[in-house]
C-alpha positions in Angstrom: 125.5 72.7 143.6 126.4 76.3 145.2 124.3 79.4 144.1 127.2 80.4 141.7 127.1 76.9 140.0 124.0 77.1 139.3 123.7 80.8 138.1 126.4 79.8 135.7 124.7 77.0 134.7 121.4 79.1 134.2 123.1 81.7 132.2 124.7 79.0 130.0 121.2 77.7 129.2 119.9 80.9 128.5 122.5 81.4 125.9 121.9 78.5 124.1 118.1 79.1 123.8 118.9 82.8 122.5 121.3 81.2 119.8 119.0 78.1 118.6 115.8 80.8 118.5 118.1 83.1 116.6 119.9 80.5 114.6 119.9 81.8 110.9 122.0 85.1 112.5 124.1 83.5 114.8 125.2 81.4 111.5 125.7 84.3 109.6 127.5 86.3 112.2 130.2 83.2 112.5 130.5 83.6 108.9 131.5 87.3 109.4 133.5 86.3 112.3 135.7 83.8 110.4 135.6 86.1 106.9 137.2 88.9 109.3 139.9 87.1 111.3 141.1 85.6 107.5 141.1 88.1 105.9 143.2 90.2 109.4 145.4 87.0 109.1 145.5 87.5 105.4 147.0 90.9 105.5 149.5 90.2 108.3 152.2 90.6 106.3 152.2 94.0 105.0 154.2 97.0 106.2 152.7 99.1 109.1 149.9 96.5 110.0 148.7 97.6 113.3 148.5 101.6 111.9 146.9 100.5 108.9 144.4 98.0 111.3 143.8 100.8 113.6 143.3 103.4 111.1 140.8 101.7 109.5 139.2 100.3 112.5 138.9 103.9 113.7 137.2 105.0 110.3 134.0 102.4 110.4 133.6 103.4 114.1 133.3 106.8 113.2 131.2 105.8 110.2 129.1 103.6 112.5 128.7 106.7 115.2 127.7 109.0 112.3 125.0 106.1 111.3 123.8 105.2 114.6 123.4 109.1 116.2 122.9 111.3 113.3 121.6 109.7 110.6 119.4 107.2 112.3 117.4 109.7 114.1 116.4 111.4 110.8 115.1 108.5 109.3 113.3 107.6 112.3 111.4 110.9 112.8 110.9 110.8 109.3 109.3 107.5 109.7 107.4 108.6 112.5 106.2 111.9 110.1 104.8 109.3 108.2 102.2 108.2 109.9 99.3 110.1 110.9 95.8 109.6 111.6 93.1 111.8 109.6 89.3 112.3 110.6 88.6 112.3 107.1 90.0 111.4 103.6 91.0 114.9 102.1 90.0 114.7 98.3 91.9 117.9 97.3 94.9 117.1 99.0 94.8 113.4 97.1 94.3 115.5 93.7 97.1 117.2 94.1 99.5 114.8 95.4 98.5 112.1 92.5 99.2 115.1 90.3 102.9 115.3 91.6 103.2 111.5 90.8 106.9 110.3 89.9 105.8 106.4 89.7 102.6 104.7 90.7 99.1 105.5 91.6 96.7 102.7 92.9 93.4 102.6 94.3 91.2 100.1 96.2 88.0 101.0 96.3 84.2 99.8 96.2 84.0 103.0 94.1 85.7 107.3 94.3 83.7 110.3 94.6 86.8 111.5 93.2 85.0 110.5 89.8 81.6 112.3 90.7 80.3 115.9 91.9 83.1 118.6 91.9 86.1 116.4 92.1 85.9 114.3 88.4 87.3 117.2 85.8 90.2 118.1 88.7 91.2 114.4 89.2 91.1 113.2 85.5 93.1 116.4 84.2 95.5 115.3 87.2 95.7 111.5 85.9 95.7 112.9 82.3 99.2 114.7 83.5 100.6 111.5 85.1 99.6 109.5 82.6 101.6 111.8 79.8 104.6 111.4 82.1 104.1 107.6 81.7 103.3 107.1 85.9 101.7 103.6 85.7 97.6 104.0 87.4 96.1 101.2 88.5 92.3 101.5 90.0 90.2 98.7 91.5 86.5 99.0 92.0 83.9 96.7 93.0 81.7 94.7 90.1 78.4 96.6 90.7 76.9 93.0 90.1 78.8 91.0 93.1 76.8 90.4 96.0 79.4 92.8 97.9 77.4 95.5 96.5 74.2 94.6 98.0 75.8 94.0 101.4 77.8 97.5 101.2 74.6 99.0 100.5 72.6 97.0 103.4 75.4 98.4 105.6 74.7 101.7 104.5 71.1 101.2 105.5 69.8 101.4 102.0 70.8 105.3 102.1 73.4 105.4 99.2 73.1 103.5 95.6 76.4 101.7 95.8 75.2 99.3 92.5 74.9 103.0 90.6 77.5 104.8 92.1 80.0 102.0 91.1 78.2 102.4 87.4 78.7 105.9 87.1 82.8 105.3 88.2 82.9 102.5 85.7 81.5 104.6 82.8 83.5 107.9 83.6 86.7 105.6 83.5 85.6 104.0 80.3 85.1 106.5 78.4 88.2 108.9 80.1 90.4 105.7 78.8 88.7 105.5 75.7 89.4 109.3 74.7 93.2 109.3 75.7 95.9 108.4 73.4 97.3 105.3 72.8 100.9 106.1 74.3 98.9 107.2 77.4 96.0 104.4 77.4 99.0 101.9 78.0 99.8 102.8 81.5 95.8 103.3 82.4 94.9 99.9 84.1 91.3 99.5 85.2 90.2 96.1 87.1 86.4 94.7 88.5 87.1 92.6 91.3 83.9 90.7 93.1 84.9 90.0 96.6 84.2 92.9 99.4 88.2 94.1 100.1 89.1 94.6 103.7 90.1 98.2 103.1 89.9 100.9 100.9 93.1 102.2 99.8 94.9 105.5 98.2 98.6 105.5 97.2 100.6 107.9 95.5 104.6 106.5 95.4 105.2 105.7 99.1 102.1 107.7 100.7 99.5 105.3 101.1 96.3 106.2 102.5 94.0 103.7 104.4 90.2 103.2 105.9 88.1 100.7 106.7 84.2 100.5 105.8 82.4 101.5 108.8 78.4 101.0 109.1 75.9 103.6 108.7 79.2 105.6 107.0 80.6 106.0 103.5 84.6 105.2 104.1 85.8 108.5 103.2 84.0 110.5 106.5 85.6 107.8 108.5 89.1 107.9 110.2 92.1 107.6 107.7 95.5 106.3 108.6 98.1 107.4 106.4 100.3 105.1 106.1 104.2 104.0 103.8 104.3 100.8 102.5 107.0 99.7 104.4 105.0 100.1 107.5 102.9 96.6 108.4 99.4 98.4 107.6 101.0 99.4 104.3 102.3 95.8 104.1 98.8 94.9 104.5 96.8 96.9 102.1 99.7 96.2 99.3 99.1 92.4 99.6 95.7 92.6 99.7 95.7 95.0 96.2 98.0 92.2 94.4 95.7 89.3 95.8 92.8 91.2 94.3 94.6 92.7 91.5 95.7 88.8 89.9 92.3 86.8 91.3 91.1 85.1 89.0 87.5 86.4 89.4 89.1 89.8 88.0 88.2 91.3 85.2 89.4 94.1 83.5 87.1 97.4 82.2 86.5 96.2 78.5 85.2 93.4 79.9 82.5 94.4 81.9 81.1 96.3 79.1 81.2 93.6 76.1 80.5 89.8 76.1 81.9 87.4 73.0 79.6 84.7 71.9 80.7 82.3 70.1 78.5 79.8 67.9 78.7 76.2 66.2 80.9 77.8 63.7 83.1 79.0 65.8 82.1 82.4 64.9 81.9 85.2 67.2 79.4 88.1 68.2 80.9 91.2 70.7 77.7 92.2 72.3 76.7 94.0 75.0 75.0 92.3 78.0 73.7 92.8 82.0 73.2 90.0 84.6 70.0 89.5 86.7 70.6 87.3 89.4 72.7 84.9 87.9 70.6 85.3 84.7 72.0 86.6 81.4 71.0 88.8 78.8 72.4 90.1 75.5 71.5 92.4 73.0 70.8 90.4 70.4 70.9 92.5 67.2 73.5 91.8 65.1 73.2 88.1 66.2 69.5 88.1 64.9 70.8 89.6 61.4 73.8 87.5 61.0 71.2 84.3 61.2 68.1 85.3 59.6 67.8 82.0 57.6 68.3 79.6 60.4 66.8 81.5 63.1 68.4 82.1 66.5 65.7 80.6 68.5 67.0 77.5 70.4 70.0 78.3 69.1 73.6 77.1 71.3 76.2 79.6 71.6 79.2 80.0 74.3 81.0 82.8 76.3 84.4 83.3 75.5 85.4 84.9 78.2 88.9 85.7 80.2 90.1 87.1 83.1 93.2 89.7 84.6 95.6 86.5 84.3 94.9 86.4 80.4 93.4 83.5 81.1 90.5 82.3 78.6 87.9 80.4 79.6 85.2 78.8 77.5 81.9 78.7 79.4 79.8 75.5 78.9 76.7 75.4 76.4 74.0 77.9 76.2 71.0 78.9 73.9 69.7 81.5 72.6 66.2 82.5 73.3 64.6 85.4 72.3 62.0 87.5 74.7 58.2 87.8 74.4 57.2 91.4 73.7 54.9 91.0 76.8 57.3 89.3 79.1 57.8 90.5 82.2 61.4 89.7 82.1 62.0 91.9 79.1 61.0 94.8 80.8 63.5 93.9 84.1 66.1 93.3 81.2 65.4 96.3 79.6 66.1 98.3 83.0 69.0 96.9 83.6 70.7 97.5 80.1 69.6 101.6 80.5 70.8 101.4 84.1 74.4 100.3 82.6 74.9 101.5 79.5 73.2 105.3 80.5 70.6 105.2 77.4 67.3 104.6 76.4 68.3 100.6 75.2 66.9 100.0 72.1 67.9 96.9 70.6 66.9 92.8 70.5 67.2 91.5 73.9 68.1 87.4 74.1 68.0 85.7 76.9 71.0 82.9 77.3 69.2 79.6 78.6 71.6 76.8 80.5 71.6 73.6 78.3 72.8 70.3 78.8 75.6 69.3 76.4 
């Protein structure tokens, strides 16, 4: 075989391999060619066929040139301008951006200092403004009872009280949402997740700010990556947000503040609760008042809980046990109640003890 034959064979093999790798596009291209030829054949009987064909092809060619050489560079430049690396998170700039939101605001964080200190009033005012315009606001914060909260506290060398910061955020959001008019409240959705996210995300419409969780430093003081939802990084964090938002372990804000217990007669009690090392304690004054005659010591109950997907779950059976006034567990439980609900807790504390069916 001569040099020319080998070159032709190599070229043919390369072309075949190229088409096979792009089989889907090749099929579409072939289909378009067939349709185009068919349309041209069908239109051949028209008067001035050649002139009309030249005119249409010329117009399409001019349109293609305009798109490729005039419009496309501007779009590419706009995309590049939307990508940037910032030294740290600019709270004031984000609040101004949030106040001007037209469609949506999404936040995925452990906790955010936008709800603390000098930023809180301004940020809540911005949220109230956009909620009045029917802008959807979705906020994902970490469950303070999750192991991930302790892990992040370790990352920060225990110099930042992660749990207290999250609890403070949740209290602020709970009070803010409670005081909103109903027509605005439905556009604010706050959910609590239990897995440590790979990144933090602040999004307003098509503007996305992403940061990672560095060791020994809060994420707001680390580098911030400004991107768009269409960019690879924007798509990645958008997917992670959606996964956490709809995860089975994710709960609504209301479910963090109260627990529903059901007794053998089907009567339900909505009560405050805390979790301490997988042990659950509930505020039991109402339960005691409704069961004065029969007593509550050893009373069987079930937890009726749900998740963000709307799935309702009835737990295994528990037995209610009053805590002795001299018990060390009582002091621990009261401390956790005070920490969670932010006030001196005056109530009967009951322990939920797991019981075999």
